[in-house]
N, C-alpha and C positions, 0 to 999 in steps of 0.2 A: 510621438513624446506622452510619455502618465500626464497626468492631469497635476497641472497645480491646486497646490493646497488653497482653500480659501482663503480670502482676504479675514485678517482680525480688523476687530474693534477696539478703541481706549474710552473707558471713562469716565469720570469727570475725575474722577482722582491717582488718571493717569496710568490705571490699571490696564494691560492687555487682554479684551474679553475676547473667547473666542465667537465668530459670528453665525456658526449653526451647532446645532446637537451634535455633528458628524464632529467636527472640527475639536468639539470639548471630548470628544471619546478619544479623536486622534492624537491628542493634547496629553489625555490621562497614560497611553498607551507609551507616547514617551518617556514620559513621566518615572513609567516603572520600568520603559527598560533602564534606565540609568543606575536602578540597582541588580540588574541580573550581568551576571560575570559570563561573557562571551566564549571565554578563554582563546583556544586557538582559533575560533572563528574571524577574531578580529581581525587577521592576518586575509582574510577572502571578503570581504566587505567591498562592493563595486561602485563605483559613482554613478548616480539617476543619469548621466549625460549621457551616459552609455546604453541606456535599456529605451528600446521604439516599442512602442505597444502594437502588438499587431492584433488584439484580438480583446475587444472593451471587459469582457466575460465569458469563461465559460464555467465557471460553479460563484453563486454567490449566497451565503448561509451568513448564520448569526454570527458563526466563531471565525469562517474564514473563505475570502474571495480568492479567488483562479481566476489567474488572464494568462493570455499568448502572450509573447512578447520575443524579442531577438534582443542578445547582449552579443555586440559587438561582431553583428553578421550569425551566431550560433543561436536557435532555436531553444528558448524556454519557455518555461513555464512559471509564472509569478503565483507565490500564493502569499499572504498579505494576512494575519492574524487580525484579529477584529474585535477581540477581548481581552480587556486586559491580564486578566483570573487566569487565562490560558496562553501567557505571556513565558513562565517559567516552565514547561511542558512542553509548550513548541518551539524556545529554544536548545531542550535537550534532545527530541528529537532531529531539529540541525545539526545538532555536535555528532548524534548517531550517521546521519547518512552522511556526516562529514567524510566520516574512515570507514563509511559502507561504499560510499559511492564515489571515490577520491576522481577530483580533477573536473565533479559536475555539478557541485554543492557551493553556491556563492551566496552571499545578506544583504543586505541595505534596507533603506526608508523609503516608501515610495509614498506616496498623498498621506507623511503623516505616519502610516503604516510597517511594521515591523514585516519584513517581506526576503520569502524562502527564494533562493533562484536555480530553480535545477533545470536540466537535462530537459528538453518536451520529447517526451514518451510518442512518436509519431504514432505508434499503433494503439495505443487508446489501451484499457484495460483489457484484458486475458477472457474476463467476463465478455464484454462487448466482441470480438472476434470470434468465442465461442457461438454465440446467440447466432452471427449469420452465417449460412450455408454456400456464402457466395458473400464474400466482405471487396466492397468497391472502397473502405473507409480507409484498411491495412493497408492493402496494398495500391498500388495504380492502376491494376488489369484485376478482373476476375479470379480471383483465389481461394480456394481450401488452403486451411491448415493440413498437411502431409503427417502421415506417423510419425516422419524422422523429426516435423520442425516438432511437435507434440515432446517428442522426448529429450529432444535438447530445450525446451519450455522448463520441463517438469527438471534437467539436470539444473537451469543454473536457478530452479526455486529452491533446489536442496541444498546448493552450492553455498546461497544467502544465510540458510539456518543453519548450515556448517559456518558461515563466521561469527551470526551473531550468537551461537552454542559456544563456543571456544575463543570470543573474550577473555581476559582475566578474572571480569566481572561478569561473568554468564547473561545473556540480553534474552528475554520473552519477547516473541512476538505478539501473542495476545491476540491475535485478528489478523490470522491466515487467510487468504479467501479469495476467488476469481478478481474481484473487486480488487486486492490492493495489489498484483502483481503486475506490472505496464510493461508493454512492447516496442521493441525500438527495431531498426536495424545498427548491425556496424558497421560502422567508416570506414573508411581502406586507410582513412591517416586516421592522427591523434583528438581530431578535433569534433567537436558535434555534429550532428546534420543538420542544415541550414534549411527554415520554413520548407524554400521552393523545392531540394531535393526529393529524386524518386525514388519511388520503394521497391525493390528486388526481395521477391519471397526465398529467397535461399542462402537470407543471414541473421535468422531473428532472433532479438536477448531481451530476455526476460528479465526484470528485476523488480525485487521487492522495494513495496512502497507501506504506506499505511501505518508507519512508527508512533502513530500519535497514543497506542494505547500501549507500548512496549515499557518494559522498566527492567531494571539491572536488577537480580535475583542474590542475594547472599545467602551464604551455606547456614544460619539460624534461622533463614525465613519457613514459618510452618503453613502459612498459608496467604493465597494475594485475593484480590477483589473478584467477589461474587458474581459472576454473569457477565466476565468480560467476554466481550470475541460475538461471532456472528451468530446465532443459531444453530442455522444449517451444518454448520464450522464445528459447533464445539464437541471439546472432548467429555466425556462422562463426567467426568472427576470434576470439571470446571462446571457442568450445570447443576452439581450434585451440592457446590459451594464449600467444599474440603479443599486440602490439601494438593495444589499440581506445579507443576515445575516443563522443566522443557516437553518432555513428554506429551502434553496436553499440544505443543505447536506439532509435534508427531504423526497424532492424529487428523487435526487439519489437515496437514500435509496428505494424508490418503484419503479423505474427501476432496481434494482439489485434483489427484492422479485420478481418483473415480470420475473427476468433473471434465478432465482431458479428454477423457477414452470414450464417454457418452457425449457430452457436447450439449450437456443438459444442467439446468440447477440440482444440485444435491436432493434427495428423496423427491425428486419432480412425479415420480409418479404417487405417491401417499399428499402431494399438497394441492393436487388438482381435481375437477370432477370426472370420474370415472362414467365410461360408454355405457355402465346399468346404473347410474343417478347416484354411485356413493359420493358422499361430502368431502373436502379433503381434510386432513386433519388439523386439529387444530392445535396452538404453540407447546399448548401442556401437552396434550397426545404425542404430541414427536416430540418434545425435551422425553417424557416418559420412554416413549421407544428406544431413543437413543442411549436415554440412562441406560437400561435392563440389555440394549445391544438386539431388541425384537426388531427392531429396526438398523439396517444395515444401508448404504450405499451400493448401487450397482457398476456391472460393468458389459460391454455389450458383449455379443458369443465370440469373436473374435479378436480378441483383446489379445497380447500375447498369456501364455500363464505365467510369465517367470511374474509379469507388471503384476497381474491382477495378486498376488502369493505376496507380490511385494510390498503394494497397496492393503493389503488384508492384514499383514505384520503391522502394518502401522494405524493401523484400525483395532487392534487386539482393547479389550476391553479391560482386563489389565493392563494401565501404562507400564509397569514393569517389563512384561514383554514385547513391547513396542523396540522397534532398533532405534540409534542414536541416528542424528542427521550424519555424522561421517559413516556410519556402517549402510548405510541408504545411498549416499554419495560412492561408495566401493559397489556396492551391486550395480548398480545402475550403469558404472563405467565399466565392468567384467562384459555388458552383454555388447557392447559394441564389435 
């Protein structure tokens, strides 16, 4: 069971006082929550008594804490907002997730913090899976992602972008990276996998996450936030600080497609010391290389030609030449 909030004290005037700075922050969060419209999310609130904590913390940050738990016997992740200034964007992310990943998103207040309850993705991030040539974390036995599984992951990523870009008010992900693609396995039933469920390498499922930087785009938007996203995945127009739209997501997709093939971080050959002692590129030099097109993600020699061509179309320097998510989805499916 999750920890109970610390006891409060009462001053001489009979006013309830928090017993610690942590409780003071939590009380502020709850007060701010009263002014937030949860909308349809109100239907998905869970009872605290139905959640059992499995792991204290998988991540502790200034803004969010992530813990592993079980909700009615199903493996879930608890993401708690720790900063009252981020509650509106956190709720917006929850609302987007509830439509993108239906039947896998709930919420509640635990230890007085607004908490997002989502399916626990037992495979971790795509970056973690690619970083290991033989993974014992993702699968219950030594296993390496096959090419067909990589294609399945790529298709699922594209399907996620198709959904975001096809909403009545188009949504840009703005931070598509291998760190924001989570992996799990498909379940034979409609229920989520339990914490103890063994994994098989034949049914990999990939889902987009990291929606905290996502935002809807109105028709009259002329520009968006400069520098949003991770440098090695960012489109040239984003780094230049000019106008960008959903085609910036398509550039990031091209980078991830390269990463799926090589299993290396993007531009890895430019970011490490070479055998000849050549120093790695600085962030400034890397940015210039991406903006001018003098640096491009690489592909392995045995990567299928159609896959390389598709990824390079997404990586076009001119955003108007990049295919839409729906066109990429079609081109990937005709290769089956």
